[in-house]
RODRENMAR-39075 format. One record per atom (N, C-alpha, C, CB): residue in one letter; atom name; x, y, z. Coordinates in steps of 0.001 Angstrom, whole numbers. Glycine has a CB too. Example, Ala and Ser with C-alpha at 12.3 -4.5 7.8 and 13.67 -1.06 7.14 Angstrom:
a|N|13190|-5690|7800
a|CA|12300|-4500|7800
a|C|13200|-3300|7800
a|CB|11308|-4473|9046
s|N|12850|-2250|7080
s|CA|13670|-1060|7140
s|C|12900|30|7870
s|CB|14084|-598|5725
This chain:
m|N|-1479|4375|198
m|CA|-1810|5775|332
m|C|-1384|6529|-937
m|CB|-1135|6375|1589
k|N|-2247|7337|-1456
k|CA|-2011|8085|-2682
k|C|-1096|9274|-2405
k|CB|-3342|8559|-3292
d|N|-28|9384|-3244
d|CA|872|10536|-3142
d|C|189|11760|-3732
d|CB|2222|10260|-3866
a|N|303|12913|-3074
a|CA|-346|14137|-3538
a|C|327|14704|-4786
a|CB|-342|15179|-2431
v|N|1652|14573|-4858
v|CA|2433|15067|-6000
v|C|3336|13933|-6463
v|CB|3276|16351|-5624
i|N|3458|13766|-7775
i|CA|4295|12690|-8303
i|C|5240|13218|-9379
i|CB|3423|11559|-8872
k|N|6374|12508|-9511
k|CA|7365|12826|-10552
k|C|7025|12013|-11786
k|CB|8834|12526|-10069
v|N|6843|12701|-12910
v|CA|6491|12062|-14176
v|C|7420|12575|-15272
v|CB|5002|12330|-14543
v|N|7372|11911|-16418
v|CA|8016|12422|-17622
v|C|6898|12754|-18601
v|CB|9044|11382|-18234
i|N|6936|13974|-19130
i|CA|5940|14415|-20105
i|C|6602|14510|-21465
i|CB|5312|15779|-19698
v|N|5942|13929|-22467
v|CA|6463|13952|-23832
v|C|5396|14544|-24740
v|CB|6876|12519|-24311
e|N|5702|15714|-25287
e|CA|4824|16364|-26254
e|C|5380|16101|-27650
e|CB|4701|17902|-25971
p|N|4528|16057|-28669
p|CA|5020|15826|-30024
p|C|6113|16816|-30406
p|CB|3876|15913|-31020
n|N|7194|16283|-30955
n|CA|8316|17081|-31482
n|C|9018|17944|-30452
n|CB|7829|17956|-32576
n|N|8899|17592|-29177
n|CA|9603|18311|-28120
n|C|10390|17321|-27279
n|CB|8615|19115|-27240
p|N|11463|17791|-26646
p|CA|12211|16898|-25757
p|C|11350|16453|-24578
p|CB|13486|17591|-25248
a|N|11605|15254|-24101
a|CA|10923|14769|-22900
a|C|11402|15602|-21718
a|CB|11192|13238|-22662
r|N|10492|15833|-20762
r|CA|10868|16618|-19590
r|C|10293|15989|-18324
r|CB|10384|18073|-19735
i|N|11025|16163|-17241
i|CA|10587|15686|-15924
i|C|9783|16800|-15270
i|CB|11810|15264|-15021
e|N|8647|16432|-14675
e|CA|7839|17411|-13945
e|C|7278|16779|-12681
e|CB|6694|17953|-14831
l|N|7052|17613|-11696
l|CA|6293|17231|-10512
l|C|4892|17781|-10710
l|CB|6955|17770|-9177
i|N|3897|16898|-10664
i|CA|2518|17317|-10910
i|C|1595|16782|-9817
i|CB|2043|16834|-12296
p|N|462|17457|-9589
p|CA|-534|16905|-8664
p|C|-1025|15547|-9178
p|CB|-1731|17889|-8491
n|N|-1179|14612|-8274
n|CA|-1644|13266|-8611
n|C|-3168|13260|-8606
n|CB|-1080|12203|-7610
a|N|-3734|13894|-9643
a|CA|-5188|14045|-9714
a|C|-5655|13838|-11150
a|CB|-5626|15439|-9194
l|N|-6797|13183|-11304
l|CA|-7368|12938|-12620
l|C|-7462|14227|-13436
l|CB|-8745|12302|-12484
e|N|-7893|15292|-12797
e|CA|-8054|16560|-13506
e|C|-6734|17053|-14096
e|CB|-8627|17616|-12568
t|N|-5654|16837|-13376
t|CA|-4337|17249|-13866
t|C|-3949|16441|-15099
t|CB|-3273|17085|-12766
f|N|-4136|15123|-15028
f|CA|-3803|14275|-16181
f|C|-4633|14674|-17395
f|CB|-4032|12785|-15847
q|N|-5932|14909|-17181
q|CA|-6809|15299|-18291
q|C|-6405|16636|-18886
q|CB|-8254|15363|-17825
e|N|-6002|17559|-18043
e|CA|-5573|18872|-18533
e|C|-4313|18744|-19394
e|CB|-5315|19831|-17349
i|N|-3360|17934|-18943
i|CA|-2093|17787|-19664
i|C|-2297|17107|-21016
i|CB|-1094|16987|-18822
v|N|-3117|16034|-21061
v|CA|-3312|15318|-22332
v|C|-4434|15909|-23174
v|CB|-3605|13857|-22063
g|N|-5213|16809|-22605
g|CA|-6254|17491|-23363
g|C|-7529|16706|-23562
g|CB|-5731|17861|-24670
g|N|-7897|15865|-22595
g|CA|-9150|15114|-22703
g|C|-9171|13939|-21750
g|CB|-9358|14626|-24130
y|N|-10122|13023|-22008
y|CA|-10213|11810|-21194
y|C|-8940|11002|-21333
y|CB|-11434|10961|-21600
i|N|-8554|10323|-20247
i|CA|-7295|9586|-20276
i|C|-7496|8107|-20569
i|CB|-6572|9749|-18964
e|N|-6457|7543|-21131
e|CA|-6334|6103|-21341
e|C|-4937|5741|-20873
e|CB|-6581|5685|-22860
c|N|-4774|4574|-20262
c|CA|-3468|4150|-19776
c|C|-2958|2980|-20603
c|CB|-3537|3769|-18289
v|N|-1719|3109|-21056
v|CA|-1034|2032|-21755
v|C|-41|1457|-20763
v|CB|-324|2531|-23083
r|N|-201|192|-20435
r|CA|637|-433|-19420
r|C|1954|-900|-20037
r|CB|-99|-1616|-18762
e|N|3027|-494|-19403
e|CA|4362|-965|-19757
e|C|4926|-1682|-18542
e|CB|5296|218|-20213
e|N|6141|-2152|-18628
e|CA|6748|-2886|-17525
e|C|7098|-1947|-16383
e|CB|7996|-3631|-17998
g|N|6232|-1869|-15355
g|CA|6504|-1081|-14168
g|C|6032|361|-14202
g|CB|7928|-1092|-13920
f|N|5532|805|-15339
f|CA|5010|2166|-15424
f|C|3872|2203|-16432
f|CB|6127|3171|-15817
d|N|3133|3296|-16416
d|CA|2041|3497|-17370
d|C|2336|4710|-18231
d|CB|687|3667|-16640
i|N|1777|4701|-19434
i|CA|1800|5866|-20304
i|C|363|6369|-20352
i|CB|2367|5526|-21754
i|N|150|7581|-19875
i|CA|-1176|8179|-19819
i|C|-1339|9047|-21062
i|CB|-1380|9015|-18501
i|N|-2367|8740|-21852
i|CA|-2572|9442|-23120
i|C|-4019|9905|-23246
i|CB|-2196|8537|-24310
n|N|-4273|10726|-24259
n|CA|-5635|11154|-24562
n|C|-6358|9980|-25219
n|CB|-5646|12425|-25490
e|N|-7444|9563|-24608
e|CA|-8220|8414|-25077
e|C|-8692|8580|-26526
e|CB|-9421|8198|-24169
e|N|-8962|9804|-26927
e|CA|-9487|10062|-28270
e|C|-8493|10839|-29134
e|CB|-10800|10830|-28178
g|N|-7201|10724|-28798
g|CA|-6176|11484|-29501
g|C|-6172|11274|-31002
g|CB|-4846|11134|-28961
k|N|-6322|10028|-31439
k|CA|-6334|9753|-32886
k|C|-7629|10243|-33519
k|CB|-6154|8244|-33155
l|N|-8754|10047|-32846
l|CA|-10038|10513|-33382
l|C|-10057|12028|-33515
l|CB|-11194|10051|-32486
e|N|-9408|12707|-32576
e|CA|-9335|14162|-32617
e|C|-8215|14657|-33536
e|CB|-9132|14708|-31216
e|N|-7515|13702|-34150
e|CA|-6415|13986|-35073
e|C|-5329|14852|-34425
e|CB|-6950|14679|-36322
l|N|-5002|14502|-33166
l|CA|-3887|15173|-32510
l|C|-2597|14762|-33206
l|CB|-3837|14831|-30991
e|N|-1591|15593|-33061
e|CA|-311|15359|-33734
e|C|318|14043|-33277
e|CB|655|16525|-33469
p|N|811|13224|-34213
p|CA|1506|11992|-33814
p|C|2693|12313|-32911
p|CB|1982|11208|-35060
n|N|2904|11468|-31922
n|CA|3964|11710|-30954
n|C|5069|10663|-31080
n|CB|3397|11712|-29533
f|N|4753|9388|-30808
f|CA|5755|8335|-30906
f|C|5059|7005|-31156
f|CB|6623|8270|-29622
g|N|5826|6064|-31690
g|CA|5293|4749|-32009
g|C|5218|3840|-30802
g|CB|6127|4104|-33067
l|N|4329|2851|-30919
l|CA|4163|1800|-29914
l|C|4173|449|-30612
l|CB|2845|1996|-29101
y|N|4467|-586|-29857
y|CA|4364|-1962|-30334
y|C|5121|-2173|-31640
y|CB|2907|-2340|-30518
g|N|6381|-1717|-31636
g|CA|7217|-1924|-32809
g|C|6738|-1180|-34037
g|CB|7295|-3369|-33115
g|N|6082|-45|-33824
g|CA|5614|765|-34948
g|C|4248|375|-35473
g|CB|6592|685|-36054
k|N|3598|-590|-34843
k|CA|2267|-1022|-35291
k|C|1156|-79|-34835
k|CB|1981|-2421|-34780
d|N|1473|797|-33886
d|CA|512|1763|-33378
d|C|1293|3008|-32977
d|CB|-313|1183|-32169
f|N|597|4077|-32601
f|CA|1275|5291|-32187
f|C|417|6059|-31196
f|CB|1608|6163|-33398
v|N|1082|6941|-30480
v|CA|419|7841|-29545
v|C|225|9172|-30248
v|CB|1243|8011|-28221
a|N|-989|9700|-30174
a|CA|-1291|11021|-30729
a|C|-1463|11999|-29576
a|CB|-2574|10985|-31628
g|N|-745|13100|-29625
g|CA|-840|14098|-28573
g|C|160|13860|-27459
g|CB|-2228|14118|-28009
t|N|17|14627|-26408
t|CA|926|14589|-25266
t|C|751|13308|-24466
t|CB|702|15801|-24367
a|N|1881|12778|-23970
a|CA|1873|11569|-23144
a|C|2555|11853|-21816
a|CB|2573|10393|-23872
i|N|2041|11207|-20774
i|CA|2623|11298|-19437
i|C|3088|9897|-19042
i|CB|1588|11880|-18392
f|N|4351|9772|-18685
f|CA|4883|8501|-18185
f|C|4876|8589|-16666
f|CB|6339|8203|-18744
s|N|4196|7643|-16024
s|CA|4028|7670|-14574
s|C|4289|6294|-13988
s|CB|2620|8151|-14196
g|N|4803|6287|-12782
g|CA|4863|5041|-12046
g|C|3449|4652|-11645
g|CB|5786|5163|-10804
v|N|3272|3397|-11266
v|CA|1943|2950|-10861
v|C|2071|1842|-9825
v|CB|1126|2463|-12083
d|N|1203|1888|-8841
d|CA|1100|826|-7850
d|C|-46|-65|-8310
d|CB|861|1394|-6382
y|N|289|-1189|-8922
y|CA|-738|-2047|-9512
y|C|-1655|-2668|-8458
y|CB|-86|-3144|-10330
d|N|-1190|-2776|-7218
d|CA|-2050|-3319|-6162
d|C|-3179|-2357|-5800
d|CB|-1222|-3635|-4918
s|N|-2839|-1073|-5668
s|CA|-3853|-93|-5281
s|C|-4503|589|-6490
s|CB|-3233|957|-4375
g|N|-3845|503|-7642
g|CA|-4358|1178|-8828
g|C|-4044|2662|-8873
g|CB|-5828|989|-8910
e|N|-3167|3119|-7972
e|CA|-2831|4542|-7890
e|C|-1543|4832|-8661
e|CB|-2683|4983|-6416
f|N|-1491|6022|-9267
f|CA|-262|6464|-9888
f|C|718|6870|-8799
f|CB|-522|7630|-10867
k|N|2005|6753|-9106
k|CA|3055|7150|-8167
k|C|4228|7692|-8967
k|CB|3498|5951|-7261
s|N|5202|8238|-8257
s|CA|6380|8791|-8911
s|C|7168|7701|-9624
s|CB|7269|9506|-7894
l|N|7766|8090|-10742
l|CA|8720|7218|-11413
l|C|9963|7092|-10550
l|CB|9078|7756|-12822
t|N|10603|5946|-10590
t|CA|11885|5797|-9917
t|C|12951|6514|-10748
t|CB|12247|4287|-9713
d|N|14116|6742|-10155
d|CA|15210|7359|-10906
d|C|15583|6497|-12112
d|CB|16441|7568|-9997
e|N|15596|5183|-11931
e|CA|15939|4276|-13029
e|C|14906|4360|-14162
e|CB|16039|2829|-12511
q|N|13624|4374|-13811
q|CA|12576|4498|-14827
q|C|12690|5831|-15567
q|CB|11184|4367|-14183
t|N|12943|6896|-14814
t|CA|13074|8227|-15417
t|C|14226|8243|-16417
t|CB|13295|9301|-14325
k|N|15383|7732|-16029
k|CA|16543|7689|-16921
k|C|16231|6864|-18167
k|CB|17768|7107|-16188
f|N|15573|5723|-17990
f|CA|15224|4862|-19118
f|C|14309|5593|-20099
f|CB|14548|3575|-18620
i|N|13266|6216|-19594
i|CA|12307|6921|-20459
i|C|12979|8086|-21167
i|CB|11104|7426|-19640
l|N|13768|8870|-20436
l|CA|14472|9992|-21065
l|C|15428|9503|-22147
l|CB|15242|10800|-20012
s|N|16042|8352|-21938
s|CA|16988|7825|-22933
s|C|16274|7448|-24229
s|CB|17732|6602|-22370
i|N|15033|7001|-24133
i|CA|14266|6632|-25331
i|C|14073|7844|-26234
i|CB|12894|6035|-24939
f|N|13875|9002|-25636
f|CA|13577|10211|-26401
f|C|14779|11140|-26557
f|CB|12453|10958|-25743
a|N|15960|10702|-26127
a|CA|17151|11558|-26150
a|C|17529|12009|-27557
a|CB|18318|10829|-25527
n|N|17353|11162|-28548
n|CA|17762|11488|-29917
n|C|16580|11764|-30814
n|CB|18585|10368|-30499
r|N|15568|12308|-30255
r|CA|14340|12581|-30992
r|C|14586|13530|-32159
r|CB|13288|13165|-30061
r|N|14079|13145|-33325
r|CA|14186|14004|-34506
r|C|13242|15174|-34379
r|CB|13888|13219|-35791
d|N|13642|16286|-34958
d|CA|12769|17457|-35013
d|C|11943|17343|-36287
d|CB|13593|18804|-34977
s|N|10973|16448|-36246
s|CA|10144|16210|-37427
s|C|8700|16076|-37013
s|CB|10602|14952|-38187
n|N|7860|15860|-37955
n|CA|6422|15806|-37697
n|C|5876|14388|-37710
n|CB|5686|16634|-38713
d|N|6767|13387|-37846
d|CA|6251|12029|-38011
d|C|6146|11247|-36718
d|CB|7112|11281|-38957
g|N|6520|11859|-35578
g|CA|6338|11205|-34296
g|C|7273|10055|-34056
g|CB|4962|10732|-34176
t|N|8373|9965|-34784
t|CA|9299|8855|-34595
t|C|10455|9276|-33719
t|CB|9813|8342|-35938
t|N|11220|8290|-33283
t|CA|12454|8547|-32566
t|C|13580|7942|-33373
t|CB|12415|7970|-31120
d|N|14793|8418|-33140
d|CA|15959|7861|-33844
d|C|16277|6486|-33310
d|CB|17188|8781|-33702
């Protein structure tokens, strides 16, 4: 069963990561990332990003795959039920882990973390 509202972490370029409760709806994800969504699968959660963020030259946000790629624009970290394909709330452990990744974020324009 799909949860109506889910707990996510939102990371905008050059801003601290923040926890939000958002409607679990495609339209909400598209509004937050500013376009069509693409999901990057991580261990136990997904990163929801703008599918055309690089083509639209959105601001770099953070690196992926050991710096071999990067996310452009706002990202949403969400839990996911891989059996049903539905997004769900992040667990407390996942939330703490994600927030810790961005805790020492530099106030710069290069989309990196310390």
